[in-house]
N, C-alpha and C positions, 0 to 999 in steps of 0.2 A: 559456593557460592554464596553473598549475604542474604541476612535477613530483607536490608531493603532489596537490593533485585530480585531477591522471591516477589518482593512486594509488586515493582513493578511491571516482571511481565505477567505476574497474577493479573492487573490491570489491562495490561494490552490486552492478553488473553478475552477477556470478561466484555473489549470491547467490539473485539471481530466477531460475537454471535452476534445472530439475527436478533431485530427489535422485538418485543412480541407487546404488545396495547394491549391489554386485555378490555374484550368489551367493542375493540373497534370492528368495523367494516374497509375493508382497499374494495381498488378498483385499479387494474393494471389491464391495457390494450397493448399489443401489441401486433407487427407487420401493418397496422391502419393506413386505411385508403388503395388496402388490398382484398384481392379475394380473398386471401387467407387472414384477414382481420381475427386475430383470438384473443379476449375475452376472457380477460384471469380474474375472479371474486376467494378473497379469503376473508371469512367472516371466525373473527375469535373470541372466544366463551368468555363470561364475566370472571369465573376463574379458569384455572388451569388444567387440560388436559389433552389426552391424545387429539394425532391432526388424521382426518378422514379425506380424504379427495373424491370426489364426485365430478367422474366426466360424461357426458352424451356428447353424440353427434359424431363421433368417430367416421359413420356409418350414416351419407346424408339421407335416406328413406326411412329413417327412423326415427317417426316424432313423437312417439313412446319413451325415447332416452332422450333426448336432448331437451324436451316440454320438460320432462320430470325433471330433470339437474335443473332447467331456468329458476322453477320454482326453489330454489334454496341460497339463489341470489342474494335476496332482501331478508332472510331469515337471522333471528336472533338466537346468540347460542346462551346458555345460563354456563356450563362448563363443557368447553374441548373446542376443539376448533375443525374449520372445515375449509379446503382446496377445492372450488367449483371451479369446472369447463365446462358450459352448455355445448358449447358448439367448435365441438375440436377442430371441425375439418367445415367450416363452411360454405367452400367453394360446393363442398359434396351436398350439403343442405340445399343452398341456391338453386342445384341444376335436378336436386330430388332424386338422385342417383346414388348406390353404395358407391362407388371408385370410380368418377370421371377421371381421378390422374393413377387408380392400379389404386389398391384397398390400403388405404393410411394403418389399418390394424396390421399390415404387416411387412411393415415399415420399420418396427421396433426392434430388432435381431442389426442392421445396420444401415445405413444412410445409403443410398443413392444418388450420385453424381447429377447433377441436374432436374434432379427431379424438386417442383415445387411444392411437395411437402416436407420436404426433407428439417429445414428453418422450422416448422412448426410441432415436428415428431422432436428435435431436437429441446425448444421450449417446453413440451410439455415432460418430457422426461426430468427434466432441471427442479419442477416442480413434484414432479414426484417422488424426487428425492430427499424434498421439507415432511413429505406425509409418511404416517405410521402406517394407513392402512389405504385399500386404492379399491373402487369402486366402480365399472363399466360401463352405464345401462346403454340396453341394444334394443332393439324390435326381432324377433326369429323368427325361422317359418315355422309351422308345424307345429306342435306338442312333444315338447322330447318327454318319454317314458323308458324309462331302463331296460323294458319287453316291447318284443312287435307286437304291437296289434292291433295296427294296419297301416296306409300308407303316410297319416297325417301327425300317426302316433307311434314314435319310433324309436331307437337311440338315437340315431341321422339325425332326429330332430332339433328343433334349439329352445324352441318357445316355451315360455310358461319354467322357467328353470333357474337355478344359481349354479353357476359352471366354477369350478378349481380346476387349475391345472397337476395337483395331488391333493389326498386326501390328507397325508403332513407330511410336513417339510421343515428338515434341520438344518438350521441356518448355520453357519461357520461360527459364531459365536459360541452356537453352543445351545441357544436358543429351539424351540418344540414349537410349531404355529399345529394346531388341529384344525384344517382348514373343515374338513366336514364336518365335526359338530359345530362350531360357530354358523355355520349354512344352514344345517340340519334346525337348528334351533333357531335361526329368522324364521325358517320357512312354518318350520310347527306354527310360530308365531303370527306368519303372513296368513297361512293355510284357513285361521280359526274364523277369520274376517273371512273368507271369501265363499260366499254360499252355492255357489255352483260348484260340482266337482269335478268336472271337464277341465274348470280354469285352474284347479288348487298346481301347485308349486312343486319339479319335483330337484332331487340333489344330481349333479350330472360334472363327477369326476374325467374328466376327460382325458386323463396321464399318458400327457402329454410328449412325456422326456421317454417313456417307454417304447422301446421299438416294434410292439405291435397297437400303437395305438392308431388310432382311425381316423387323429388332432393332431397329426405332424404339425399340419403347418399353421398351427397356434402358436409353437416357438416363434415365431417373428412376430406374435400379438404383443399387446400394450402389460396383460395382467402376467404373462409368464417373465418379460422382462421384469417388471417390477419384482415378481416374487426370485428368480433367478440370478439377478444380477444387484440387484438393491435388498433382496430375502428380507423381503418382507410381508405380510399377506395377501392378498390381492385377488377380489373376485367379478365374474360378469353376473349383470341379471339379463335374461333373456326375458321378456312379455314377446305375445305370438300376438303374428302379423295377422294369423286369420281372425282373429277376433277385430272385427271392421274396425269399428270407431276408436280413432284415436283417442279418444279420450280415455276410454275404460284402460287404455293399457297406462298410459301419463299416474291413471291413480292405481295401478296393480305396484308401478315402479314405487312411488312414494312412500308405497304398502311397505314391500322390500328397505328404499333407504332408511327407513322412520326403524324398521327393525335393527337395522344394521348398527345404525346410531346407540338404539341404547341396547347391542352386544359387546359396544366399544366406550361404554361408560362415557356417551355425547348426548347430553341434554338441551334440547332445544326450548327456547322461552318464547318464542309465539311461529308456529309453523300454520302456513297456509297454502288453504290446496283447492285453487279456483282455477277456470279454462276459459274465459269470456273468449269471443271470436273477437281476432286481430278488424280493425278498423282505423284506416287515414284520417285524421282530420285534413291538415292540407301539409303542403311541401312550401318549404324557402326558395325560390329559385334565384337566382342571382343573370342577369344577359348581360354577355358582351364586361364583365367585373365594375356589374352598377350592384346599389342597393339591393337584396335580395327583394320581393314579392312572395305574399301567400297567394298561393294554387292549391282548389280546394279537388275534390278528388271527383273525377269525370268531369271537371273545368279542360277548358282552351285554350292554349298559351299559342301565341300567334308571334313566328318573330323572321328576321328576313333570312335570304340564303345566307350560309355562313357566317352567323351571331354564333358566339359561343354559349352556352349551357353549363350552368351548374347547382346542382342540389345541396344545398351547405346545407339543409335540417329538415327533418320529417316530424313531422308532430301529431303524436297517433295514441291509443289508451294502452300502448308497449313501452317500454325502455331500450330493449334488449331484441338484437335478430333483425331490427326493422332496414334495412338499406333499397335504394333505390336502385335501377336495372334500365337507361337507356337503351331504347332496342335499339338492336344493330350498330349502336356505338360501344367505345369502352369493353368492360368485361363484364360481371354478374355484378358485383359492388360497382355503382358507379356514384356512390352520396360523395362528397367533395371533389371531384374531379370534374375541370372545365372542355368541356368537348365542344368544336366544331362543328353545327349541323346543317346540311348541306341539302336533305330531303325529311319532307315530314315524319314523324314517327313518333312513342310512343313513350311518356316513362312511367315502367311498371313498378307499384312499389309493393316489394312481401315483406314479411311478418317471418321471418325463418324459410319454408316454401309455400308458404301460405299468401295467395294476391290479397291486398288488402285496398287496391287503389289506384287509378291510371288518372295522367296526367296526358291530354291528348296535345302535340307539337307541332301543330301547322306553319309549313316554309311555304310565306309566300314570294310565288314569282316575279322577276327581274316585272317591272314597273312599265308597258312599255302604253304610250298613246296615253300618258297621264299628265293631267296640268290641275294647277290649282290656279285657280281663278279671282285675282288682288286687285280690287279698285286704290289706287293712290292719289290724291287730291285732283279725286274726281276721273281719274284713269286708267283704263282697266287691262292687265296685265296677265300675262301665262305661264308661269313660272311650270318647269321640269320638273321632279323629284331629283334633288340635291343642291338647286338651284337657287342662288340672292338675290332678290329684289332692293336695290338699294336706291334711300330716298333720307331726305336732311328729319334730323330728330326732332319731333311736331309736326308731321306730319299726320293728316288723319288718316286711315286703312279702313277697306270694307272686305272683308273677305269674302265673295261675291258664291263660289260653288268649287268645290271639288268634282273632277272629272275621273276618273280610277278603272285604265284599262275599255275608253271607249267611253264608259256608263256612267251616271251621278246615280245608280240606282245600284249604292252599297255596301250600305250600312255605318260606315265608317262614323266617329262624332273626329270633326275638324277643331284642334286646339291650338290657340296662339301662344304657348307659355310664357305667363308673366301678362297676362292678360284675363281680368274675371267678369265676366257679360253678368252673372248675376248674383249678387254678392248671400244673397240667401237662400239659392237653389243650385249651387254653380254643380253642372251637370257634365262642363269641359266643352261642351258646342258651342263655339264664336260665328258662326257661318253668322251675315246679316247685320252686325249688330257692329255700331263706329265704335273704331280703335284710335286712341290718341297719344300717338307713341310717346306725347310727352312723361305721361302719366302710370307709364309702365313699372311692372314690382321687379326694381335692379337685379335684385338677384340671379333672377334666373340670360341676365344675360352675357354676354361672353365678347373677350376681346377678338376684333378683327380689322386689322389697324389701327392704326394713327387714331386716336378720338373718335372711333367707330364701335357698337357696338355693335352684336350681333342676338337676333333671337331667331325662336326655334317655332315654326310652325307644322303642327303634329298629326296623320294621319293615322285615328287610334281604334284598337279594335279590343275589347276586354283588357283595357290599360294599358294596352299595348302599343304602339309604335311603330307603324308601316309603311311608311311612308312620310319623309321629313323633307320640307322646306325650311326658304330662309330669309328674313326681314331683318339687312345691314341696316341700323342709323349711324349718320355721319353727323356731328356736330353742325349746329345751324350759323351759317356763314356769318362774319356780322355787319 
């Protein structure tokens, strides 16, 4: 091979390597618009170093894990890199159940056909392949202790421990990983900051490959896959579900993550640990593909039967893990989905498993015994819903009254679109005013045949039209 050919081959090989931009942060979304959405965050340090993958939420009833992982998605690093997957199993988190589709942490050995988790697991494996180290964050039962103390503290419990699949691992390339030594250094650092000795962490070797292991099911887990298939160090951190306040568990998990980062030589620039209660400010909701309107927490949205509803965005004090669930319609994550609503329902806004807001959707029944009384040039007409009154342009109209389902005690605002009754205090209520049809705002007109403009009169509740009537303005006769 010539020197020139070698140079060309070297250039091609370099171009195929993944581009590392030091100090950069990226966010990728996979399976968007589904209940299995997967958000992945890459944080590259200002200086090169190893890559740690942090994962939480593979089992959805473990908020200590996924809320702790979420804190690292915004972190800046001085040295090294992070791959953060805060919510490996979004559907499980929203259901607040460990395994609604089967335990995702038992699906890394082989993919099962038609399993809704299989594509997520496949994608997670791709990111594991990029990392040098893997840390899976969990909440476990009771308190692990190497000796049997009682039914809550014994070798079969999981809480407050660092788990490995073996003490030492010899990789095919000849590298030997002292998993026990790494874990025990992390535990020593963490325990010095935990004043309650009952909450101290212990080292837990599952001896997963051993024939007499009591944890053979872990051969299908993410850590075992990372260790035995990718031949890289893998750890699980378990805080205890018996610690009732999940915020305490989050703090313990962050202590473990920080200690592992220090162990691996990954240096943070600005760690941040604060868990604010989630609160929705408003949801942007589109009706029938119209422009979105802002609906605040506990407000009511009034629609007609069969109208479509789509939550386009949610404003809250959190950017991640916030979804809309239109109850009895769609699935768990209905953000961005257009759904036809036939019965009154509730849009529940959740941050992970935690409810943080509600919008009440009221479906109005068909408007029987409903009329709009309109006077046109001194003559009164009674219009039924969706009916049009045809008059010449220049006619003077007065909206006399709305009778809704046989009653005038309904609380609707009756609004003639294109007419403003009071420019200094425009409430939208247009009953009782003289409406000169030659002076209407033309942008509200819709074509309704040759030389005819159509204007809409809406009975409004909470800025939502419930019943519509129409006025067709024909060109005046010459």
